N, C-alpha and C positions, 0 to 999 in steps of 0.2 A: 314436404311435411306440412301438416295443417298449422295455421297460425296459433290456434288454441285447441288443445285436445278435448273434444267433447267426451263426457263420461256417462255411461248408460248402465245402471244397475238393474239386473233382472232378478226378481225374487223367486225363492224356492224354499218354503217353510219346511219341507220334508227333510232338509239337510240339518235342521236344528234338533237337538236332543229333547227327550221328554214326551209327554202325551200331547194330544191335540191342543189343549189349552196352553200348555207351555210353549209349544211351537208358534202359536199365534202371537203370544206375548213377545217372543224372541223376534218374530218377523216385524212387528210394529216398532220394537226398539231399534232394529237394524235400519228400517225405513227412516226413522227419525234421525238416526246417526248419519245416514247418507244425505239427508236434506241439510243437516247442520254443516256437513262438509262441502256443501254446494255442488253435489253431483248434479249434472244437467238434467238427466232424465231417469225416472224409475219406471220400470215395466212391471206391473202387478200381474204375475203369471202363475196363478195357483189353479192349474187345469183340472184338478180332481174334484173341485168343489161344485156343488149344484149352483144354478143361477141365483137362487135366493141366498145361499151361503156366500157366494162370490160377491154379491152386491152388499151384503151386510158388512163383510170384512173390508171391502173396497172403501166403504164410507169411513171406516176407522182409519184406513191408510191415507185417505184424503186429508183427514184431520191431522194426522201425524206429519204429513208433508207441509201443510199450510202453517202449522204452528212452529215449524222449525226452519222454513226457508221461504223467501219472497220470490225466488227464481227457479227452484227445482220444479220440473213439470212431470206429472204423473200420467202414464198411459196404461190402459187396461188391455190385457192380451185378448185379442180376437172379438170380444163382446162389446160392440158399439153401444148396444142398449144399456149394458151395465155401466159403461163409461159415462153415458149421458145421465143415467139415474143417480150415479154417485157423485157427479160433479167433477169428474176427472178432466184432464187437459187434452186427452186424445185417446187414440186406439192404436194398438200394434197388430197388424194383420199377418197371419201365417202365409206361407207361400201358396197353400191350397185354400185360402180363405176367400171371402167375397172380394170383388174388385174394389179398389179405392174409389172409383167413380160412383159405385153404389153407396158407399158410405157418405160421400159428399151429397148425393141425391137425398139420402135420408135426412141429413142435416138441414137441407133446404126445405124439405117437407115439414120437419118438426119445428123449424124456426129456432132451433137451439142456439144459444150463445154461451160460450164458456164463462165461468165465473171470474177467472183471473186473467184471461187473455182475450184478444179479439179474433183468435184463430184456433180452431179445433185441429189438433195435430193428427196426422195419419202417417204412420211409419209402416214399413213392410219388411218381412224376412225375405232374403234372397240367397239362393244357393248356386247361382251361376251368373255369368255376365248377361245372359238373355233375360234372367229375372230382373236384374238391375235396369236394363234397357226398358223393360215393360213397366217397372215401377216409375222410372223417369217419365215415360210417356203418360202415365196415369197421374203425374204431378203429386206424388207423395212428398212429404216433407223431408224424409231421409230414409235410407235403406240400411238394414243390418245384414251384413254378408257373413255367412257361416257355413261350415266351420273352416277356419283358416288353418289351424294346427290340430293335430290329433289330441284328443283328451285322454291323458294317461290313465285316469281313474274311471273312464266311461265303460259301461258294460260291453262285452264283445259284440253283441248284436247291434248296438248303437254305432260302434266303430265300423262295422261291416256295411250298415245301411247309409251312413253318412261319412264317407272317406274325406279326409282333409283336402280342401281345395288348393292350399298353398299360397305363397306370396305372389307368384306370377299371376294367378287367377284374380287375386285381390287387386293387384296393380291394374289389371285390365278393367275390372269392375269400377275402379275409382276414376276412370276417364269420364264417367257420367257427370252431368251438371248438378246432380243432387248430392248432398253429403252421404258418404258411405262409411258406416262404422264397422269395425272388425270384431268378430265374435268367434270363440271356439279355441280352447287351449291357450288362451293368452294370459301371460303373467307380466310382472314388472320388467323382467329380463328381456322378453321378446317383443314387448309392445312397441318399442322404437322402430323395429323392422316393419311393423304394420303402418305406422305413421309415415315412414320413409317411402312406403309403397303408395302412399296417397290417401290413406284412410283419414277421415275427418275426426275419428275418435275411437274409443275402445268400449266395447260392451262385454259384460261378464256377470256370472253368478258367483262362483266360488272366490274369485279374486276379491270381491267386496265382502262376501259373507264370512269368509274365513280369516279376515284380517281387519285391523283397525282402519276404517275407511279414510279417516283424515290422513293417515300415512300413505295410503294408496293414492289418494288424490294428489297429495304433494309430490310424490314420486312421478306420477304420470304427467302432471302439468309441468314438471321440470324438464321433460324430454324435448 
């Protein structure tokens, strides 16, 4: 089991009630709540937004994080350019995204230096042990392995396309030398089994968005 459970909140404003303006307000409030609760990482993952909208909202999210935590790090989903423009701490790459070494190359060319750290984080989504091995070879900072469990409330099409990998696959993936965080159908009750399988932490959307984050953090860090 990991010495300290890393916590990774993934945003999804579509789950909040109300119109677009209300959902954005709710998202910013939840990000601030996560930062105050000292969640380690927040992944800004609003995939339906245009590049301009994404950058505009990302800048607001950066402010919400900075004003509420000196340690929480913000990663932008997929868009390295938006991460750099908004002053985020890193980027989270999808399994079908550009290679991590391409991101590192872009950083070298741009001469970018993060505002709050001396290292721009690069994380990667992984769905198999082979993905994790590739991520390790590419020297990503950490991998997010998913889905571990079946999402009970996920659409049938999503369940069919991404069947749960299970704890045995997670355990194999956690043999990597990079931290591996578990994602997919995880709650407070089954999180311990992921940590016992070797996961360095827990990543989630609903677990954080549908609960008081301070309580979730306390429960997970007590495992």
